[in-house]
C-alpha positions as CSV (number, residue, x, y, z in Angstrom):
1,X,37.1,99.7,175.4
2,X,38.4,102.3,177.8
3,X,41.9,101.9,179.3
4,X,41.4,104.1,182.3
5,X,39.1,103.7,185.3
6,X,35.6,105.3,185.1
7,X,36.6,107.9,187.8
8,X,39.9,108.7,186.1
9,X,39.2,112.5,186.1
10,X,39.1,112.4,189.9
11,X,42.6,110.8,190.1
12,X,45.4,113.0,191.4
13,X,48.7,113.0,189.4
14,X,50.2,110.7,192.0
15,X,47.4,108.2,191.7
16,X,47.6,108.3,188.0
17,X,51.3,107.6,188.1
18,X,50.8,104.7,190.6
19,X,48.1,103.3,188.3
20,X,50.4,103.4,185.3
21,X,53.1,101.4,187.2
22,X,50.7,98.6,188.1
23,X,50.8,95.3,186.1
24,X,48.4,95.0,183.2
25,X,46.3,92.5,185.2
26,X,46.0,94.9,188.1
27,X,45.0,97.8,185.8
28,X,42.4,95.7,184.1
29,X,41.0,94.6,187.5
30,X,40.8,98.2,188.7
31,X,39.2,99.3,185.4
32,X,36.6,96.6,185.3
33,X,35.6,97.2,188.9
34,X,35.2,100.9,188.3
35,X,32.6,100.1,185.5
36,X,30.6,97.7,187.7
37,X,28.1,100.3,188.6
38,X,26.9,100.4,185.1
39,X,25.4,96.9,185.5
40,X,24.8,96.5,189.3
41,X,22.3,98.0,191.7
42,X,23.1,99.8,194.9
43,X,23.6,96.5,196.7
44,X,26.1,95.2,194.1
45,X,23.8,92.7,192.5
46,X,23.5,92.5,188.8
47,X,20.7,94.7,187.5
48,X,19.1,93.1,184.5
49,X,17.3,96.3,183.5
50,X,20.6,98.2,183.3
51,X,22.2,95.4,181.3
52,X,19.3,95.3,178.9
53,X,19.5,99.1,178.5
54,X,23.2,98.8,177.6
55,X,22.5,96.0,175.1
56,X,19.6,98.0,173.5
57,X,21.8,101.1,173.2
58,X,24.6,99.1,171.6
59,X,22.1,97.5,169.2
60,X,20.8,101.0,168.3
61,X,24.4,102.2,167.7
62,X,25.2,99.1,165.6
63,X,22.0,99.6,163.5
64,X,22.9,103.3,163.0
65,X,26.5,102.3,162.0
66,X,25.2,99.7,159.6
67,X,22.7,102.1,158.0
68,X,25.5,104.8,157.7
69,X,27.9,102.2,156.0
70,X,25.2,101.2,153.6
71,X,24.4,104.7,152.7
72,X,28.1,105.5,152.1
73,X,28.4,102.4,149.8
74,X,25.6,103.7,147.7
75,X,27.3,107.1,147.4
76,X,30.1,105.7,145.3
């Protein structure tokens, strides 16, 4: 989980300081909104294809991790 907005690298030092002084809830809302483009289309509607791609990528990563862990268990 990321703890900075998706566009954090574009923040000025002043913006970063202002962000850090916001409440936890305000920070989470800003962070969550900054990542909405990962799952929405250009009109702001949920894009099922984008969501499925993320799920499939996560599943692949999980499968790779499980395979790696099993392989390491057999190495001992």
